N, C-alpha and C positions, 0 to 999 in steps of 0.2 A: 435142470429145467429152466432156470433163469437165463443161462447162456443161450439155450435154444430159443427162448422167447426174445431175447435181445437180438439174436441173429435174424429172427423173423421180422422184427421191427425194422432193422436196417435194410433188409431185402425189400420189404413193402414200401419203405420210404423211397428207395431207389426206383421202384416200379411205378409209384404214384404219379399221376399226371401233374405237371406244373403249369398252372395257368398264368400266362404272362399278362400283366396289366397293360392294356393298350388304350390309346385314346379312342373314344367312340366315333365311328365313322359318321359323317354328316350326309344326310339325304335331303335333296331338294325336290319337293313334290309340286309339279306344275298342274294346277287344276282350278276349276271354279271352286269357291269356298264360301260357307255362310259368312255374312247374312244373305248372300245371293241365294235366291230360292231356285234350286236347280237339283235334279236328281244326282248329277255327278258331284255336286258340292256336298250333298248329304253322304254319298258313297265315300268320298275322300275323307270326310270328317270321321265317319264310322271306322274306316280302315286305320286311320292314324290313332284314334282312341284305342282300338283293339291292340295295335302293336305296342302302344305305350302301357296299356294295362297288363299285357301278357308277358312282357319281357323287361329285364333290367338292362339298361344301356345297350340295347341292340343297335339302335340308330338315334342320332340326334337329328330329329326331323324338322326341317324348315319348310315353309310354304310360300310358293309364288302363286298369287291369285291371278287367274285368267279373267281379266276385267273387260266388261263391255257396259258402259254406264258408270255410275258412281256408287260405291258402297262404303260404309264405315266399318272397316275391319278392325279386329282387336289385335293384341300383341302377338297372336299366333301367326299372323301373316307378315313375312319379312321382306318379300319382293312383290311387285305387281307387273304383270305383262298386259298391256293394253292391246288386245288381240287385233284390233282394227287399225292400229298405229304402227306402221313399219319401223319407225325410229325406236319404238319401245323394244323391239326384238334385239336390236344392236346394243342397247343399254344393258339388257339382261345378259347377253353374251359376255360383255365386258365384266359385269359383276360376278358371273359364275367363274370365268377364267382367272380373275384376280383373287378369288377366294382360295386359300390354302386348306380350308376345312371341307368344302364340298367334295365328296368322292363319287356321288351317284345322283343322277337326276331321273325322275320318274314322271312321265307325262301322261295324264289322263286325256285321251283323245276322243273327240266327237267332231264329225265333219263340220257341223254348223258353227262350231267355235272359231274355226280358222277360215271360213269361206271367204275367198278373195285374197287371203294372205297365206296360201299354201306355200308359196315360194319362200316367204320370210321364215315360216316354220322350218322348212328344210334347211335353210341357211343356219338357223339357230342350232338345230340338231347336229349339223355338219361341223359347226364352228366350236362348240363347247368341247373342252379337252377333259371330259369326264366320262365314266361309264354311264350308259343311258338305257332306259327301259321305256317302251311305249305300251300303254294299256288301251286297247281298242274297245270302246263301248258299243260301237256299231261296225259291222263288217258287211259291206254291200256285195251281194253275189252278182255274177255276170257283169263286171264293171266295164265301162267304156275304156278306151285306151289311155286317156288322160288320168282317170282314177287309178287304173292299174299301175301306171308308171309312178304315180304319187306314192302309193302304198309300198311298191317295190323299193322306191328310194328311201323311205323311212326304214324299211327292213334292212337295207344295205348299210345305212348309216349307224343304226343303233345296235346294241348288244343283244337285246331280247325283246320279243313281242309277247304280250299277255292278252289272252282272250278269255271269255267266261263260259263258253260252251264248246263241246266237241264239234258241233256243226260249224261254228265260226272258224275253228282251226282247219277243218276240212276245206272250207271256202278259201282260206288263205293259201292252202297247199295247191288246190285244184285250179282256182280261178286267178290267183296272183303268182303262182309258181314259186312260192316261198318254201324253203327247206323246212322240214318238220322239226329239226333240232333247233331252229330259231324261234319256235313257238311254244309257249307254256300255257296250259289251261289252268286257271284258278277261278272257280265258280264265284259268282256274286255272293257276297257275304249276307248272312241273315242273323237276326237277333234271337238269342235263346229266350224262350218265353216260359213263364211258370204255368200257364194255362189255367186261368181262373174259371170258375164254374160259369157256364154260359147263361144259365137262368139268373144267377146273381147279377151279372153284368147287364142283362136286358132290363132287370128291375132298376138298376142304378141309373140307366139312361132313359127310363120311361118307355121301353119297348116290350114290356111283358105281353105275352099272348100274341106276339107278332113273329112271322117268319121273315128273317132279315136277309135280303140280297144287298151286296155292296160292291162298289168299285172305288178306288182312290188314286190320287195323283194330281199333278198340276194339269188343269183342264186345257184342252185344245181340241180342235176338230178331229185330230188323228185318233182320239180315244174311242170314237165310234159309239158314244153313249146312247145315241138315238136308236141304235139297234136294240138295246135293252128296252127303251121306252116303247118301241113298236111291239115288242114281245109281251109287255106287261098285261095288256087287256086279256090275252088268252091265259096267262098265269093266274091273274086275279080271279078269273071265272072259276078256276079249280081251287084256288087258295086265296080267298078274299082277305085274309089276314096278312098278306105279303106287304112288306115295306122295302123299297129300294133306296139305299143311302148312296148319294153321290158325294164323296168325301174329297175335299181339296179345293183350293182357290184356283183362279185362272192363271195360267203360266204368265210370268212377267213379260216375256217376249211377245206373247199374244196380246197382252194388254197394250203394249206399246204400238203394235201395228193395227189391231182391230178393236181394242177396248173389250167390252163384255159381250160382243156380238154373238159368240158361240153359246155362252150361258143363256143369253136371252132367247136364242133359237130353241134351246132345250125347254125353257120355261113355256114358250108358246106351244111346243109340241105336247107338253104335259097338260096344258089347259085344253088343247084340242082333243086329246084322248081321255079327258076327264080323269086324270090320275093324281090330282092334288092330294088325295088322302092316302096315296100309296107311294109317294116319292118325297124324300127330304133331301135338301142340300145342306151339307156341312161345309159352309164356305169359309174355310180357314186352312192355314198351313199348320197342321196339328203338331204339338210336341210328341215325341216318340211314345211316351207312356200312354197318352190318350189314344194315339193311333192304334197301338197294339191292342188296347181294350176294345175299340170299335171293331177291329178285325176278329177278335176272339168271340164277340157276340154275333158275328155273321154266320148264317147257316150255309150260304153259298156265295162264293166270290166270283164276280163276272169280269172277265178281261176281254174286251172287244176291240182291241187295237186294229186299225185298218191298214197298218204298214206291214207287209209280208217280209220286209227286210229288217225289222226290229230284232236284233240278235238276242237281246236280253232285257229283262224288266225287273228292276228292284221292287216295284209294287207287287208283282207276281210272286217274287220270292218271299216277301214279307207275309203275304196272305197265306201261303202254304205253311210257313213256319208258325203261324198262329192257329193252324189246324183247320183251315178253310178248305172244303171241297171246291174244286175249280171247274168252271165252264169257260173255255178260252178259244179264241181264234188261233189259227195255226202258225204263230211265230216260231222260229227255231227253238227258242228257250222252252216254250210250252210243249212242243213236239218231243223234246228230249226228256222232259220231266214227267209229263202226264202219261207217257206210254207205259209207265210202271204202275198205273192204277190210282194216281192221285187226283184225277179229274177227267173231263170229257172235252174233246176237240170238236169245234163246230166250224163251219165255213165263214168266211168274211161276209159281213153285212147280211147275215141270214137270220132275220128275226123269228120266223116260224120254227126253224131248227133250234134256236136258243130257247124258245118257249117250251118246246117239247122236252128238251133235256132238263130244264129247270123243274118242270112239273114232275118228271120221272124221279128226280132227286128229292124233291119235297115230299113225294109219296113214299119214299123208301129211306127211313132213318138208318137202317143197318148199312145200306150202301154208302150213305154219307159218312158214317162212322168209320167204315173200312177205308174210304178215300182219305179221311183225316189221318189214320194210322200210316197208310202208304205214303202220304205226303210228308209226314214228319220223319219217317225213315229216310226219305230222299233228301230232305232239306237240313236236318240237324247237323249232318256232317259238313255242311257249308257254313256253319256258325262263324261269326266274325272271329272268334278265337282261333278256329282252324284256318281261316283265311289269313290271319296274322302270321301263323306258323308258316304257311306256304310262301307268303311274300318274303318274310325275313330269311327263310332258307334260300330262296331264289336270289335275293339281293346279296347275301353274304357269299354265295357260291360265285356270283359274277365278280365280286371284289376279291375272290380267293382269300377270304378271311379264314385263317386257321383256328382262331379261338372258338370255343363252343358257345352255344347260346345259353344264357341264363334266364330261367323262367321265374317270374314273380310268384311267391307263395300266396295262395288265396287265404283270405280270412276264414276263420272257422264258422261254419254255417250249419246249424242244427235243424233247419226248417224241414227238410225232407225226412230226417229221422223222426221228428215229432209228428209229421203228417202220417207216417207209416205206423205210428203207435196208437193203439186203442187203450182203453182203461184196463185191458187184460194182458196185452203184450204187443210186441212188434210183429206186424204181418210179414209173411214170407216173401211174396212177390209183388211186383208193380208192373203195370202196363204203361210204358213210358214213365211218367212220374205220378201216375194215379194208382194208389194202393189197390191191390187185387184181393178183395176180401175172401173170394172163393179159394184162394191159395192157403188160407189158414195160417197157423203158427208153427214154429219149431223151437225146441229147446236150444238147438245150435245157435239160432239167431238171437234169442233172448239172452243167452249166456254172453255172447259177444257184445250185445248192446249194453249189458250190465257193466262189462269191463270198460267199454268206451265212455259210458256216462260217468263212471268212477274216475277215469282219467281226466275227463272234463271238470268234474267237481273238485278234484285235487288241485287243479290250477286256479279255477275261478270262484269256487265255493259260493255259488248262487243257490240260495235256499230253495227256490222254485224247482230247481233241477233234481232235488231229492225225490220229488214225486215220480220221476222216471226211474230212478234207482229202485224205488219201492216196486213199481210195476214189473220191472224185469226180474227182481228177486222173487216176487211172489209167483211169477210164472214158473221159475225154477222149482220153487216149493210145490206148486201144483203138479208138476211133472214127476215128482218123486213118488215112488211106490213103496209100500210097506215092506216088500221083500228086499229093499235096499238098492234098487236100480232106478233109472229114469226112463220114462217114455219120451220120445222126441217129437212126434207129430200130433197136432191138435187142430181140429177143424174150427170153423167160425162159430159153431154152436158149443164150443169148449168141450168137445168129445174127442177122446183118443181114437185115432184112425187105424185102419188095417195095416198101414205101413209099418206100424210098430212091431208087428209080428213077422214081417218079411224082411226087414232091414237090420243090419248090424248096428246096435245101439251103443257100442263101446266108445266110439269117438265122441258121441253126444255126452256120455257119462264123463269123459275126460274134460270136455269143455265146461261142463257144469262145475266140476271141482276147481278148474282154473278160475272161473268167475267167482265162485264163493271164496276161494283163497284170496283173490285180489280184493274183494270187498272187505274181508276180515283184516287185511293189511292196512286198511284205512280207518281202523277203529278209533283213532284219535280225533277224527273230524266227522265221522258218521254217527248219527244218533244211536245211543247205546242199545235201545230196544231192538233195533234192526240187527245190530251186530250180534246180540245174544241169539236171535233166531238163526242168523247165518251160521254161527258156530255150532249150534245144535244140529242143523241140517248137515253141515260139513262133517261133523263127527259121526253121524249116522251113516252117511254115504261112503266115507273113507274106509269103512269096514269091508267094503266089497273090492277095494283097490287091488288086493293081491290076486284076485281072480281075473283081472283084466290083462289081455295079452296083445291087443292091437298096438302096433308100434307107436302110432301117433297118440292114441289114447294114453299110453303110459307116459309119453312126453308131456301131454297136457296135465296129467295128474301131478307129475313132478313139479311143474310150474305152479300149480295151485297150492301144493303143499309147501313149496318154497315161500310163496308170498304169505300164506297163513303162518308159517313158522317165524317170519320176521317179527311177529307180535306174540306168538304163543310159546315158542321154544319147546314144542311138544316132542318128547323122545319118540313117540309112535310115528310122528311125521318124519323124523330123521331116519328111523329104521326103514320106513316105506320108501323114502327117497332113495336110500342106498340099495334096497332090494330091486326097485324098478330100474335104477341107473345101471346096476350090474347086469340086468338082462339086456339092456341096450348095448353095454360094453361087449357082452358075449356075442351079440348079433354082429357088432362091428368087427370083432376079431375073426368071426367066421367068414365074413364077406370080403374083407379088405385084402388088397394085394398092392403091388407096386404102382398100378395105374388106377386103382379104384379104392378110395377111402370112404366107405359108406356102410350104413347099417343094413342095407338090403341090396339085392342084386340089380336094383333099378331105382331111379329117381322118379317120384310121382308128384303128389300134391303136398302142400304144407311142409315142405322138406326142412325148412330152417328151424322148425320147432324141435327137431331131434338134437342137433348140436347145442341149441339154446338150453334144452333140458339138461344135457350133460354139464353145461356150464353152471347151471343152478345147483346141480348135485355137487360140483366142485366147490362152489361158494359155501355150501352147507357143510360138507364133510372134509374137504381139502385133500382128497386122494389125488396124488399127482397124475395118475393115469386118466382121471376125469378131465383135468386141464389139457393134457396132451391130446386126447381124442376129441375134445370139444373144438380145439383150435384146428387140428388137422382136418377133421370132417367138415368144419365150417368153411375153411379155405378151399377145400376140394369143391364144395357146393358152389361157392362164389366163382370159382374158375370155370364152371359150366354154364352159369347164367348171366355173367357180366362180360360185355365187351369193353372196349376202352371207355366209351362214353354212354353206355346204355345197359339196361337190364332186359333180358328176355327169359321169363320164367318157363319152366317145363310145360309144354302144351298138354292139355287134357285130351288131345286127339292122338297122342302117342307118347307113352312114357319113354324115358331114356334108360336103356339097359347097359350093364357092364360090357365094355368093349365097343360101345357106340358113342358117337357124338350126337348132339341134338339134330334130329332129322329135319333138314331144310324144307322138306315137303310138308312138314307139320307147322306151317305158318298159321298163326292164330291159336285159338284155344287157350289164350292167356287170361287169367282171372285176377281181379283185384286182390283177392284174399292172399294169393301167393306173394304178390309184391308187398302187401302190408306186413305179412309175417316175416318177410326178409328184412324189412326196415326195422321192425321191432327187435329182431335178433341182432342186427347190426348195431343197434343202439346199445344193447346189453353188452356186446363184446367190446364196443368202443369204451363204454363207461368203465369196464374192468381192466382193459389192456392198453388203452390210449393209443391204439394204432391208427394213425391219421387216415390210412386208406379205408378203414371202416367208416369213418365219419364222411369221407368223400362219397363213398358208395351209398350212404343213407340218402343224400340229396340227389345223386344220380338215379337211384331207384324211385324216389318220389317224383322225379320229372316224368316218369312213365305215365302217371296220372295226368300230367299237364300237357302231354303231347309228344314226349320223347319215346315213341314206340314205332313199330314198323309201318303204321299207317299215318304217322304224324298228325294224329287227331287227339283231342282231349278225351279223357275217360271220366274225369270229374266234371260235373256240370255246375259252374259257379252260380248260375241263376237259381237253381232249385236247391242246391246243397246235396243233391243225390249223386251217386256214382253209377256209371253205366256198367252193365253186367259182364262185359268182357271184350277182348280184342280178338276178332276172327281173322280169317285170311284176307278178306277184302272189305270188311265192314265192321262197325262197332255195334254190339248188341245194346240197343238204346234203352232197354228196360232198366229201371233203377231200383232193383230189389234190395231187401234188407242186408243180405250178406255183403254185397258190393258197397253199399252206402256205409255200413258200419266199418268195413275193412278200410275204406278211405279215411274215415274219421279216426280210427285207431292209429293209422300211419301219420295223419296230420297232427294228432295230439302228441305222438311220440317225438316228433321233431320240434315241438313247441319250445321246449327249454333251450334248444340250440338257437332258435330264433330270438328268444328273449335275451339270451346271453350275448348274441351278436349285436342286438339292438343296444344293450347297455354299454357294450364296449365300443360301439361305433365301428365295428369291423365286419367284414364279410365272413360268412360261414363257408369254409372250404372254397374261398374265392368266389362264392355266389353271393350277390347282394340280397339281403333278406329284409323284407318290409313287414314289420310287426303290426298286425291289425287286430282290433278287438273283435270278438266273435259276434255272430248274429244269434 
């Protein structure tokens, strides 16, 4: 057996990917940048922060500030381009071409930034000897010949154009005759939001008992705010508690040209219409945290831009990501997003129409709530984290960078787990990140939560977290029946539901044994009175183990008995482990052939627990056949779910049968629990056999949560600490239920010791840079 294992190690070492250390490519971003107060400046800052926070060494990003006027930049700005000074363009060309580090330049383009100096911009783009990308923040339809030629020249010179909506892409194709392969769509990024209770925020800001309408952004006449003011008298007549918040200071360019003329015209209109008690100006450039709170307390967000050519609006995106129902004029961005039920489109400058739609929405809370959900499902996929993934993948493909992307490991965040937990147990489901009390509780989730919290407590030993261990344990105790089995389903009134009589309860039984055994294995650090109760319950329940025949239930039971046995050394546990393991071995022998090394004729869910259970049986009893089958079956499974750089677990839309490969038509249906169980099993196999490929696959699998999946979107939400419920064919299930959130946490805690070890040694883990962060 040792020779076989050594051969396996040599083979896997040869097959394992070798990541070559390369110098990080340098990217120069040409954009307005804070402290310049400008939407593009904020966009660029958010994008750079997202890339920096999301990846390790993806790009060394430098900034060239597009300057008009004078601003005091910090050390983040390395170059300055005075957009109205032709000589400045030539200086920048010299600086870029003499740099041996800059490999890519990315220009954030807005027509007004280069007005009168379009020729110099084209010379710059033509002259720099680097790969280049231009991001268009505005795309004008039906251009005149001069504008068309200008954009066509940019397209010809540069390697790729980026726009933020499909409609903008279509305009470039139809009106500018640009080839579609030259255009990439990356939506405007949005911030993930925890969604604080609206009532709480209204009280915080003194708006209790008010219906809040709002708009925000740097003020200019193009905002069309007077349309809302003219609509307000009709709205107030039906809803006198209405308050309209105008959030944002006047645009600096408007100040330079016209001073506060536009704001003063709004103030005069407010006075004329007798609206002083129903309108407030928040005349400030708000920091992000305050802005997001103002938007979250908003009942309806109003977007009344008068510019039909405005391709995209960051303010619009922020409002939807904060859960605001929208009433908007028909700019392309709004037409694209709101057609799926996130809001209502009105005509330009149509105050009566705006009033009618606002009144209808204020009258109908359920409609507002549905729009909120529709909007969140539309906008969360455009989170800055996902925007960062899309940009980095695009940039690296243009540079033909062969090395894979390394994601930063998020710090551990228990917020959503605790939010989902009552004093009785953890709730089953969540609507987005709001616990759904009507879904009740399950033993499955509380057993997993007990294991996760024990994992956490083993590392950090925070006494306050013992409360959660107690909650989850006592739920398991509550679910135990005198006949020796467990019920799984409990409603919010703490009553067992009818599901317990119609569903197979064996897997829930197995998970309960696993959780109790894991708790018992921690008896050295867990209060003794809890351990005594856990052992008593474990010993009662284990008497029914022999009657269990569900494949995965037997595996869970073996795991639980293994962990309990690390402290007890109970002969009964050893006998039961051998008995159940032998059943699995017989199943394996019955099903296996030259092409299929598995316990069943198909791969379904929680597959990795089967070889892991046989591994634990070998660690307990040391039968050579257990070791051989554990390794063979686990490697067979890994061969089916891992490609070179990613994991794709078996879809719940179609199991994989003997003689088949994974059906490509079954894209999606991937769930966090399967990825988590794979990581847990990989960790156990690595700890016992020290095969480096297992360690590499631990982090490759974990990257699935961070965006390395077929949608290239995050599954773990770092803002809430929750995990989305699954990857479907074309979308992420954005609900953050207990199973998914606990599964992520179990995976994250499993890799923690590798992170700590890498941090202590100052080395990368499997050539991935690991950043060790304290938990929340």
